N, C-alpha and C positions, 0 to 999 in steps of 0.2 A: 653236361653241367648246360644245365639252360643259359640261350642267352634271348637278352631281351632287346624287342627292335624297338630303337627310337626314333621321331619324328627328329632328322637330323638339320644340321643349317647346309642346306645344298649352296648357298648362295651368300656372299659375304654379307648383304641383308637381311638376309631372311629372320623374322623370331618366328613366325608362324605359318604353317603348312595345311594345306587341304589336298586331303588325298582322292584324287580325282577315279584310280581302276586298284584296283589289286589283282597283280600276275599272277598271283600263287595261291591256291585253294588251302584250305586247313587240309591237313591231311597232305600234302604236295612234300616230295623231298627236295631241299635246297639245298645248292652248295655255296661255300664263300665267294663271294663278288657275284653272286646273280639275282638279277633284277629281283625283288618281287612285288614294289608298287611303284605306282605314277603318282607323283606329288607336284602338286603346284605350289610353284613359290612365292616371292615378291615380283619373280623377273621374268619366268617361264616356266614350263611341267619337265621335272626331270626326273629321273628312276634312283629310288629310292633299293640300296643293295645290301642282301643278305651278307651281315658279319661274321657268320657260324657256315660252319658243317651241320645237315641234319634234316629233320620234319617242321616243316612251318606249323606249330600244332594251336595255338589262335591267333586268331584275327580281331583285336579289341576296338576297332571303329570301323565304322562301314564307309563306304565311297559316299564323297560328298563330304565328310564329319573335317574339319580344323583340330589341330591341334597344335598349341606351342612349341619351340625348338626346345627337345629335351623329353620331350613325355613320351610315356612308354604306347608303342602301335601293336605291338603283336608280340610273340615268344617263337623263337625255336631252340628244339629241345629233342632228346632220344622219341622215341614213340611211346616209353612206358616211363617216363619219368614223369614225376608230380611236378605239377606248376600250378597249385592252386594257389601258394604262396604268391607269385607273383603275378595271377589276373586279380585277386584280392588288393593287391599295392595297386594296380593299376585302375581301380575301381570296376572290375567285372567288366565278361567278355560282352558289351554289346553289340557287336558283330556278328557273335556266333548265332544268331537265327538268321540272319541275311543269305540271301540265296548266293549261289556263285555266280557271280558275272560269268554272261556269254561271253566267250571271246568275240575280238573285234574284225572288223575284215581287215583285206591288209590293207587298204584306201581311208581307215580310221584310225591308223596306227597313230600315236603320237609320234611327232617329226622330232622334235628336242630333247634328246636323251643324253646328259652327261653323266657317266658312272665315275663317281667321290673311288679314291685310294683307297684299301683297307686300314681299317681306324680302329680304335679302342671303342668302348661301348659308352665313353662321358663324352657327349657332345657341347663342347663350348662355345657361343653365342663369338659370330664376330663381326667386327667393329661395321658401320656404314660408311660407307666411300662416297656412296653416288647414289642420286637418284633415277631409278631407270623402273621403267613399267610396262611390260609385256601382253599379248592378246593373251586373254583364261581360257580356259577349259568350261564348259557348258554350265551353265546359273541356272537353278531350279527356281520358274516363276512359281509365285502364292497370288491366285484372285483375291482380289477383296469381295467381302461381304457384301451384298447389295441385290438388290429389287429380281427376281427371278428373269435368265432371258432365255434365248431358245440357245442351246449349246451347238457348237459347231460339229459337224461329221464327222467322223475318225478318219486318221491322213489315210489317204491312198497311196502314198509316196512312203518313200524310206526315211524313217528320225534319226535311226540310231539310239534309239534308248526305249525299245520296247512301246512306242507309239507316242511319244514326248518328241517334241518336236526342239531338237537343239538348236540354240542360234543365239548370235550376238545383237544387244540391244538397237547396233547403228545398221545388223541384219533387217530386221524385223522393221524397222520406222523406212526403210527405202522400197521394202517387199510393199508395205501399205501404198507408198508412195505412187510405188510403180506399177500396181496392180499383177502381184505376183503373192500366189500361192506359195506360199514358203514349207507346204507340209508336201507337196508335191514333187522337192527337191529333195537332192542325195548332198552332204555339206562335203567341201573338200577341207576347214579347218582341222585344229585337234578333235581326235574323237569324234571324227562324224558331223560336227559342227556347223554349221551353216553361218559364212561370213560373208560379206559385201561383194566381194570376186564373184560370190557363188547367184546374187540376187542378179548382179548387173549381166552376168553373162547368161543369167535368164530373161530377164528382160530383153536382150538384145537376140535370142530365138527363138521367143514367146513361148518356153517352156513353162508350163506352172500358171497362165494369164487363165484370164477369166474369174475366178469366185470371188474374189474382192472387189473387183471392179461392176461385178457384176450383182453383190450384196447390196453394194451403194447404190446403183441406180436402184433400186429397190428401197430406196430408205432405212436401210438398215444399217446398224453400227456396223464400222471397218470389221471386218473378218477376223476370227480367232480373238478378240480383245472381248472379256466377259466382267464383269461389275465396273466399279466408275473408278475404279482404278489397278495397279500392280506392285507388289512389293518383290522385286528383284534383291539378289542373297550379295552383299557384297562379295566380291574374289580378293583372294591375296593384291590383285596389284592397287584395286581401288584401294583397300585400306591402309598401301601404302602411300599412293598420292596423296590421298588423307592427312596422315601425319606428319608425311613430308613437309610436305606444302604448309601446313598448320606449323609445326619448326621453323619455316624460313618467314613468312612474309609477317609473323609478329616479334619474336626476339630481334629478327634483323633491322639493323636502321636503314633503311635503303633510298638511296633517292636514285631519277634517271638523268639521263644525258642522251638529246636528241638530234641527230645531225641527219641533214642532205646530202649525199654523193653523186655525182656526174658520175654516168655511165657510158658514156660516149664514148673511150676508147677500149671500153671492157666489149661492146657490142665489134667496134673494129677490129679486135684482137681475135675473138669469137668469129668472127667470119673470117679472116682470114686462115686462122687452124682450121676450120672446117672444111676450108679448099684443100688443103693439106692432106683431106682423106680423114674417113670416120675414126680412125684410131686416135686422130689429133682432139676431138670434138672432147669441149666443155663446157659446163654450164655455168650459170653465174656464182651458181650456188658456190659451185665450184673453184671460182676468182675467188670469192669471198670467203671461205674456210682458207686459204694460202693465204690471203692478206691478213685475216686474223691470224692466224699461230705466227707470221714472220712478226706482227705489230708486237704479240704480246713475247717473242727471243728480245726485242728493244723495249719492254717493259715488265722487266720481272717482278715488280710492285703489284704489278697484275693479277700475272698468273701465280695466283697463292691460296693459300688454306687460310680461313681462323681457324684455329686450335682450341677458344676459350683461355688458353694462358700463353700461349706465344701465336706468332704467327710465321707461316712456313712459307719458303718464297722459292720457287721450285725453278731447278734448274734445266728442267725438259720441258717440252709443251704437249701435253694430252689433251686433245679437244674433244668434248663430248658433243655430238650431234644429236639434236634429237630428234626422233624418228618416232611419226603417229602411228599406232595399229588400229586394227577395230574397236579396241578396250580398252586403251590407253595409251601412254607414253613412254618410250623406252629408250634409252641415252647410250648409246654403241659409241668408242670412246677410236682414235684416231691416233695412234702413239706417236711422237717424234714430229706431230706433221708439220712442222717449221724445219724438218728435214727436207721433203719429202715435195717432189715434182708435181706441179699440177694433175696431170696425166695421174698419178698415182693415189692424190687425194680422190680423186675422182672416181677412179674402179672401187678403192679402199669403201667410201662412202656408200656405192648402189652393190657391193658385195653384202656390206654390215645392214642395209636396209631392209635388204632382202632375208635375211636370216633373220633380222629382229622379227619381222613379220610374217615367216614361220616357224619363229620361237628355237632357232636352233644354237642363237648363239650361249658361248660358254660364260660362267662368271667373268674371266676373266677381260672379256671383250667389249663389259658396261661396267666397269669399273676402275675409279687410277684417272677420271679427269680431273684437269689442274682448271679449266674454262670450261664452258658452255657455251654453242650459236642454235638457238632455235630459229629457225625459218619458214612461215607461214604468206611468204609473197606469191606461192603457185594458187590458193586460197583466192588471191586479192584483197592480201586485206596491205592496204596501206600505210600502218605504223598500230605498234602496239609496243605493251613491255612486259616480260619474262620473267618468273621466279626465279630467283639464286638457288641454286642445287647449293645446300651444305655439304663441305665447310666451305667450297668453291665463295669467292670474293666477287664474283661480278660473273656474268650472261648477257650476249648481247643477240636482241628482238630482231630479226631481220624484212623488212616492208617490201610490198612487189615492187619492180620496176614500171614506169610507167612513163609515157610522153609529158613534160610539162613544158611551157613556154616562157622564156627567163628573158632577163635584158643584155646583151653581150653586145658592146660596144655603141650603145647606141641605137640597137635594134633588135628589134622581139625575134627570137628565134627555138623551135623545137627542139629539146635535149631531153635524153633518157637519163632520168632521177631515182635515185632508192633513197629511202629514208631508213634508219637502223635510231633503234633505240638501247642504252647500254643502262644494265640496273647496276647497282654498285652498293657495295656494303662498304658502308662509312667509317667502320672500327678498323677498315684500309684501306680503302682507295676513295683518297680524299675528290674535291671537286676538279681541283686543278689537275691531278692526276689523272683520273680519269678523260678528260680533257686533253690533255699532251696523247694519252694514247689515241685518241680518236682521232688527232689531227694526223698522226702518226698513216694510222689507217685509210685517213681520203687520203695522204699522200697517196700509197701502194694502188689503191683500186683505180684513183681518175688518172695513176700511170703505172698501169698493169705489168709491164714491160720492166718495171724495179726488181719484178719475181722472177725474171725468169733471164737475167743477165747470170 
């Protein structure tokens, strides 16, 4: 009996998927549980697996096409079985004329793959619990029509897409700024995509240099840019960012509380720990995360979710930590953060951030947070406001730490200070509640030994 291949909900918040790559051609024999395609979710790239034994008789969408969860994307059946009714139900075989994609090189294989356990063909949508955005697979660029301009020469380096250079918007901007010919590079991102670290490595080594700078010197437009503008297709991550943040900043009555903390004792503790050996080194961010988790355990009214008809106060602290990737933001979760030592938080944060940028996170690692923290201090940002991640009722924005002249005992002295801003959902967190939480956080950060007793 023929089996429909559905666009499955491969993450708890997925509503639509983009088929990045077919792993099986029409006519290939497949077994239940075997990967047949790679799909970009709103978080990462994952494997779509066969739900029955048989032959992949029909691929109903092309690589790069997006479909809502529950749509039919292929058919598995016996070699001589009639599948016309299923093909007609799905709207025809759009992918039938597409040539089979060549096998990717080992270096171009997608690194983030998660197999679902075998299940029914009916695929319900999972509830959204956390906002998370992962780096995205290759985007197709559509140059706008405009006055005729000289075309760039054909790429001489590997592109991983039949001559078309796959790269993130950030990578293209860095390449232009640093004079790197992006066409000469081999990408290390998903599917051979050129990402930020490839440009930085090329700029340091001198690889791919020359072409863009030479063109600029001759008064020509920036290399590889044609027309007055370019349209870049939205990735699943960007669609999710737009939708989730629109759900947050509009309906949620948000107010902001800003405080400035003294980091003098944090600096002293970090120096003392570093002298004990590398295994004891922690960052300011590690200490702040531990302090936030500890404060949340003392203020359950902030460690909560707004569920429309009720408020859920959590007894466990699951801290979401915003991680920037080339194409967006993803928020991996440190579970039971208040019970973990600083060294554990430090190690776990680094591991989660690394896997987030490599797109290796599993769905359970980026869902279920009860409160989130976003830190832009490493970018030199003094202060900012972050958008609440529904259904959470608060998020803490961390600014940079810097030396500030303050008055102490009638004298002007230099102290290391840091500003934090808490965004609060007023439906749950009143001003006094948020202020008391920040008071506790200040006490912990300005007396960090309280967290290690």
